[in-house]
N, C-alpha and C positions, 0 to 999 in steps of 0.2 A: 614862980610861975603862977599866972592867974588861974582862978578856979574855972573860968569859962574857956580857957585856951583850947583844951581838947575838943570842945564843941565847935569852936570856930574853925579849928584845923579840919575837923570832920566835914563841916559844911564846904570848906574850900576844896578838899579832896573830892567830895561828891560832885561839885561843879566841874572841876578840872577833869576828872576821870570820865564824866559824861561827855565832855567836849572831845576828849581823846578818842573815845569809842565812836562818836559821830563823825569826826573829821579825819582821823588818821589811820584807823584800823581797816585793813583790806581783807583780812581773813574772814571768809564767809561764815565760819563757825562763831565769830564774835560780832556779827552784824545784828543790829536791832536788839542789843542787850538793854535791859532795864535795870539800872542801879536803883535799888529801893532805899538803901541807907548806908552810911559809913560810920563805924565805931572806931575811935582812936583811944588807945590806952592813955592813962594819966601822964606817963613819961614820954608820950608821943613817939614811941619806938615801934609800935605795931598798929596797922590800920586794917580792919576787917571790912571788906567791901562786899555788901550783900547784893545779889542779883536774883532775878526771878528765873525759875527753871524753864527749860524748853518744853514743848508739847509732849515729846516722847523721851523716854529714859536714855536711849542711845545718843540722841542729839545733846541732851544735857551733859552726859558723860564726856562727849567730845568737846563741848564748850568748856567744861571745867578743866580738862586736860590742856586745852589750848591756853586758857587763862593762867594755869600754873606755869606753863613754859614761858609765857610772856610777862610774868610778874616782874622780872628784872627790868624789862623795857618800861613798864608802867611806873616802876619806882624811879627810874632815871628821869622820865618825863615829869613826874610830880616834883622831884628834887629841883628841877629847873624853875618851877613856878612857886614853890613854897619857900618861905624865909625861915628855914629851920637849920640847925646845926647838922642834924642827921635826917636823911629821908627815912620815913617809917618803912618797916618791912610790910609788904603787901600780901594779904591773904584773901582770896576770894571764897565766899561761902554762898550757898543757896539760901534763899529766903522764901519759905513756904507760907508766909503770913497772908499773902493775897489768896492763895488756894484755900487756906484755912478759913479766911473770911468769907469766901464764896460758898464753901461748904456750910458754914454757920448760917448764912443767909438762906440757903436751900432748905436746911432743916427748919429754920424759923418759918419760912413760907409754908412748909408742909404741916407744921404744927398749927399755924393759923388757919390753913384750909380745913384741917380736921376739926378744929374748934368751931369754925363757921358751919361746917356740915352738921356737927352735933347740935349746934344752936338751932339750925333749920329743922332738924328732926324733932327737937323739943317743941318748937312752935307748931309743927304739924300735928303732933300728938295732942297738944293743948286744944287746937281748933277742932279736932275730931271728938275729943272727950268733953269739950267745953260747952 
């Protein structure tokens, strides 16, 4: 088995599952899902599909429940498209990296604003004392 095969399979699953969500899923709990990444184990038996959480916790919980119940359907659809001996088991997981990144940017902006304010204060004191 090639060293890059899990990466290629991950990319293919990412593409295929995104198309399935966009074109085939009619459950409103699964509409507009954003698949952020897919990780496949080295033996290609397990695929972790990461999605962004919903705006509120209840909607996220409903979405995850619906995904867990539909995992067999997604596995079957992927098996039809993938050239593998076994279709990987599908597990959906929440990906909070976007939220964490947004929080990081907010903190960074706040620090920059505080530094800018402190720098302005220094300049004012210099001109008064200068």
